[in-house]
C-alpha positions as CSV (number, residue, x, y, z in Angstrom):
1,X,2.5,-17.9,-8.4
2,X,3.2,-20.5,-5.6
3,X,1.1,-23.6,-6.0
4,X,2.6,-25.2,-3.0
5,X,2.8,-29.0,-2.8
6,X,0.9,-29.2,-6.2
7,X,3.7,-27.3,-7.9
8,X,6.4,-29.8,-6.8
9,X,7.0,-32.9,-9.0
10,X,7.8,-35.1,-6.1
11,X,4.4,-34.6,-4.6
12,X,2.2,-34.6,-7.8
13,X,0.9,-38.0,-7.1
14,X,0.5,-37.6,-3.4
15,X,-3.0,-38.0,-1.8
16,X,-3.1,-34.4,-0.7
17,X,-2.5,-33.2,-4.2
18,X,-5.1,-35.5,-5.7
19,X,-7.7,-34.3,-3.2
20,X,-6.9,-30.6,-4.0
21,X,-7.0,-31.2,-7.8
22,X,-10.3,-33.2,-7.7
23,X,-11.9,-30.5,-5.4
24,X,-11.0,-27.8,-7.8
25,X,-12.4,-29.7,-10.7
26,X,-15.5,-30.4,-8.9
27,X,-16.1,-26.8,-8.1
28,X,-15.1,-25.7,-11.6
29,X,-17.9,-27.9,-13.0
30,X,-20.3,-26.7,-10.5
31,X,-19.6,-23.1,-11.2
32,X,-20.0,-23.7,-14.9
33,X,-23.7,-24.6,-14.3
34,X,-25.7,-21.4,-14.7
35,X,-28.4,-22.7,-12.1
36,X,-25.6,-22.8,-9.4
37,X,-25.8,-19.9,-6.8
38,X,-22.8,-17.6,-6.7
39,X,-22.2,-18.2,-2.9
40,X,-21.9,-22.0,-2.9
41,X,-22.3,-22.6,0.9
42,X,-25.1,-22.8,3.4
43,X,-26.5,-19.5,4.2
44,X,-25.2,-17.8,1.0
45,X,-24.2,-14.1,1.2
46,X,-26.7,-13.4,4.0
47,X,-24.7,-15.5,6.4
48,X,-21.5,-14.0,5.1
49,X,-22.5,-10.5,5.6
50,X,-23.9,-11.1,9.2
51,X,-20.7,-12.9,10.1
52,X,-18.5,-10.0,8.7
53,X,-20.4,-7.6,10.9
54,X,-19.3,-9.6,13.9
55,X,-15.7,-9.0,12.8
56,X,-16.4,-5.4,12.8
57,X,-14.7,-4.8,9.5
58,X,-13.6,-1.1,9.0
59,X,-13.3,0.9,5.7
60,X,-9.8,0.5,4.3
61,X,-9.0,-2.7,5.9
62,X,-6.9,-5.3,4.0
63,X,-8.9,-8.6,3.9
64,X,-7.8,-11.9,2.6
65,X,-10.4,-14.3,1.1
66,X,-8.8,-17.7,1.2
67,X,-10.3,-20.1,-1.4
68,X,-12.3,-17.1,-2.7
69,X,-14.1,-19.0,-5.4
70,X,-16.0,-17.0,-8.0
71,X,-15.7,-13.7,-6.0
72,X,-19.0,-13.3,-4.3
73,X,-17.4,-12.4,-1.0
74,X,-14.9,-10.2,-2.6
75,X,-17.7,-8.2,-4.3
76,X,-19.4,-7.7,-0.9
77,X,-16.0,-6.9,0.9
78,X,-15.3,-4.0,-1.6
79,X,-19.0,-2.8,-2.3
80,X,-20.5,-3.1,1.1
81,X,-17.6,-2.8,3.5
82,X,-15.3,-0.8,1.4
83,X,-12.3,-3.0,2.2
84,X,-9.2,-3.7,0.0
85,X,-9.8,-7.3,-0.7
86,X,-7.5,-10.1,-1.8
87,X,-8.7,-13.4,-3.1
88,X,-6.6,-16.7,-3.2
89,X,-7.8,-19.8,-5.0
90,X,-6.1,-22.7,-6.6
91,X,-8.2,-22.7,-9.8
92,X,-7.2,-20.5,-12.6
93,X,-10.8,-21.1,-14.2
94,X,-12.6,-20.1,-11.0
95,X,-10.4,-16.9,-10.6
96,X,-11.3,-16.1,-14.2
97,X,-14.9,-16.0,-13.2
98,X,-14.1,-13.9,-10.2
99,X,-12.1,-11.5,-12.3
100,X,-15.2,-11.1,-14.7
101,X,-17.5,-10.5,-11.7
102,X,-15.3,-7.8,-10.5
103,X,-14.4,-6.2,-13.8
104,X,-16.0,-2.9,-14.9
105,X,-17.2,-2.0,-11.3
106,X,-16.3,1.2,-9.5
107,X,-14.8,-0.8,-6.7
108,X,-12.6,-3.1,-9.0
109,X,-9.5,-1.5,-7.9
110,X,-10.1,-2.5,-4.4
111,X,-9.7,-6.2,-5.2
112,X,-6.7,-8.3,-6.3
113,X,-6.7,-12.0,-7.3
114,X,-3.9,-14.4,-6.8
115,X,-3.6,-18.0,-7.9
116,X,-2.1,-20.1,-5.0
117,X,-2.4,-22.9,-2.8
118,X,-4.1,-21.9,0.5
119,X,-1.6,-24.1,2.5
120,X,1.4,-22.2,1.0
121,X,0.2,-18.5,0.9
122,X,2.8,-16.5,-1.1
123,X,2.2,-13.3,1.1
124,X,4.4,-11.4,3.5
125,X,3.8,-11.6,7.2
126,X,1.5,-9.2,9.0
127,X,-0.3,-8.0,5.8
128,X,-3.9,-8.3,6.7
129,X,-6.4,-7.0,9.2
130,X,-8.7,-9.9,8.7
131,X,-8.6,-13.3,7.0
132,X,-11.8,-15.1,5.7
133,X,-12.2,-18.8,4.8
134,X,-15.8,-19.9,4.1
135,X,-16.7,-23.5,3.7
136,X,-13.2,-24.3,2.5
137,X,-11.0,-25.3,5.5
138,X,-12.8,-28.7,5.3
139,X,-11.4,-29.1,1.8
140,X,-7.7,-28.6,3.0
141,X,-5.8,-31.9,3.7
142,X,-3.5,-30.1,6.1
143,X,-5.8,-27.7,8.0
144,X,-3.3,-26.7,10.6
145,X,-0.7,-25.7,8.0
146,X,-3.4,-23.5,6.3
147,X,-4.4,-21.9,9.6
148,X,-0.7,-21.3,10.6
149,X,-0.3,-19.4,7.3
150,X,-3.4,-17.5,7.9
151,X,-2.1,-16.4,11.3
152,X,1.3,-15.6,9.7
153,X,-0.2,-13.1,7.2
154,X,-2.5,-11.4,10.0
155,X,-1.4,-8.3,11.8
156,X,-1.2,-8.7,15.5
157,X,-4.8,-8.3,16.7
158,X,-6.1,-9.2,13.2
159,X,-9.1,-11.5,13.1
160,X,-9.9,-14.7,11.2
161,X,-13.5,-15.6,10.2
162,X,-14.1,-19.4,9.5
163,X,-17.3,-20.7,8.4
164,X,-17.6,-24.5,7.6
165,X,-19.3,-27.8,7.6
166,X,-19.3,-29.5,10.9
167,X,-19.7,-33.1,11.8
168,X,-22.3,-34.1,14.4
169,X,-21.6,-37.8,13.7
170,X,-17.7,-38.2,13.6
171,X,-18.0,-41.6,12.0
172,X,-18.5,-39.8,8.7
173,X,-14.9,-39.1,8.6
174,X,-14.4,-42.8,8.0
175,X,-15.8,-42.4,4.5
176,X,-12.8,-40.7,3.0
177,X,-13.8,-40.9,-0.7
178,X,-12.9,-38.2,-3.2
179,X,-16.6,-37.5,-3.5
180,X,-16.8,-37.0,0.4
181,X,-13.9,-34.7,0.3
182,X,-15.5,-32.5,-2.5
183,X,-18.7,-32.4,-0.5
184,X,-16.8,-31.1,2.6
185,X,-17.8,-34.1,4.5
186,X,-14.6,-36.3,4.8
187,X,-12.5,-33.4,5.7
188,X,-15.0,-31.6,8.1
189,X,-14.5,-31.5,11.9
190,X,-16.7,-31.0,14.9
191,X,-17.1,-27.6,16.2
192,X,-14.8,-28.5,19.0
193,X,-12.3,-29.8,16.4
194,X,-12.2,-26.6,14.6
195,X,-11.8,-24.6,17.7
196,X,-8.9,-26.8,18.7
197,X,-7.2,-26.3,15.4
198,X,-7.5,-22.6,15.7
199,X,-6.1,-22.6,19.2
200,X,-3.2,-24.8,18.0
201,X,-2.4,-22.3,15.3
202,X,-2.0,-19.7,18.0
203,X,-5.3,-17.9,17.6
204,X,-7.6,-16.9,20.5
205,X,-11.1,-17.9,19.8
206,X,-13.4,-14.9,20.3
207,X,-16.7,-16.3,19.2
208,X,-18.4,-19.2,17.8
209,X,-22.0,-20.5,17.1
210,X,-23.8,-23.4,15.5
211,X,-25.2,-22.1,12.3
212,X,-26.8,-25.3,11.1
213,X,-30.1,-23.6,10.5
214,X,-28.4,-22.1,7.4
215,X,-29.0,-25.3,5.5
216,X,-31.8,-25.2,3.0
217,X,-32.6,-29.0,3.1
218,X,-35.9,-28.4,1.4
219,X,-34.2,-27.6,-1.9
220,X,-31.9,-30.4,-1.9
221,X,-32.1,-33.8,-3.6
222,X,-33.7,-36.1,-0.9
223,X,-31.6,-39.1,-2.0
224,X,-28.5,-37.1,-1.5
225,X,-29.3,-35.5,1.9
226,X,-30.9,-38.6,3.5
227,X,-27.4,-40.1,4.6
228,X,-26.4,-36.6,6.1
229,X,-29.5,-35.4,7.8
230,X,-28.9,-35.0,11.4
231,X,-25.2,-36.1,11.0
232,X,-23.7,-32.7,9.7
233,X,-24.0,-29.0,10.6
234,X,-22.5,-25.6,10.0
235,X,-20.5,-23.3,12.2
236,X,-19.2,-19.7,12.5
237,X,-16.0,-19.2,14.3
238,X,-14.0,-16.0,14.8
239,X,-10.5,-16.0,16.1
240,X,-7.9,-13.3,16.7
241,X,-4.0,-13.3,16.5
242,X,-2.8,-12.2,19.9
């Protein structure tokens, strides 16, 4: 297991590692709540499935789910698309939930779980036909390093599917509290910002769309969403390794 910077003593107290650890703890707590949906992101699995169809996944493809969470997308990849799915997450507790979700199913042998830091993927180059990162790139302090690793593990011509919170009001990035990092706000980018990051990593952007209508604002706490209404959105972006 490679935990990246969080596995090195010299960096244990660094801001990046604090952000990663606090984010992991936040989502561990959220997933322990039985009322929490399995796909903890705008649009849920419906948006995931629609986006995966745009990638044109083929049965038998090797697909990496970066920051896979409790395994909802891994389940979809193996059951619906018949892909060989690999899930990476920093949290051992969350991976335990993913393992439980996949166990005892006929497609269990198509999925593999690995504990690792998404910025330091312990995987060989050119291994995957596709890489997925849903509502998680915004949580990574060093997004370009994470994207560079995704490109590295992709085969030539392989595709990357990124979905994430977007900033419609860039001043929100000034509120870089741990809470705002955990809520994907402080680390989010504009759509143009994400596209620029993908291109800087060496990917060619094939497709993008504003998917802000995926938010279900009606079910959210009015006090929590009031400061964010009209200021954040959601996007789907697909890139390819040339």
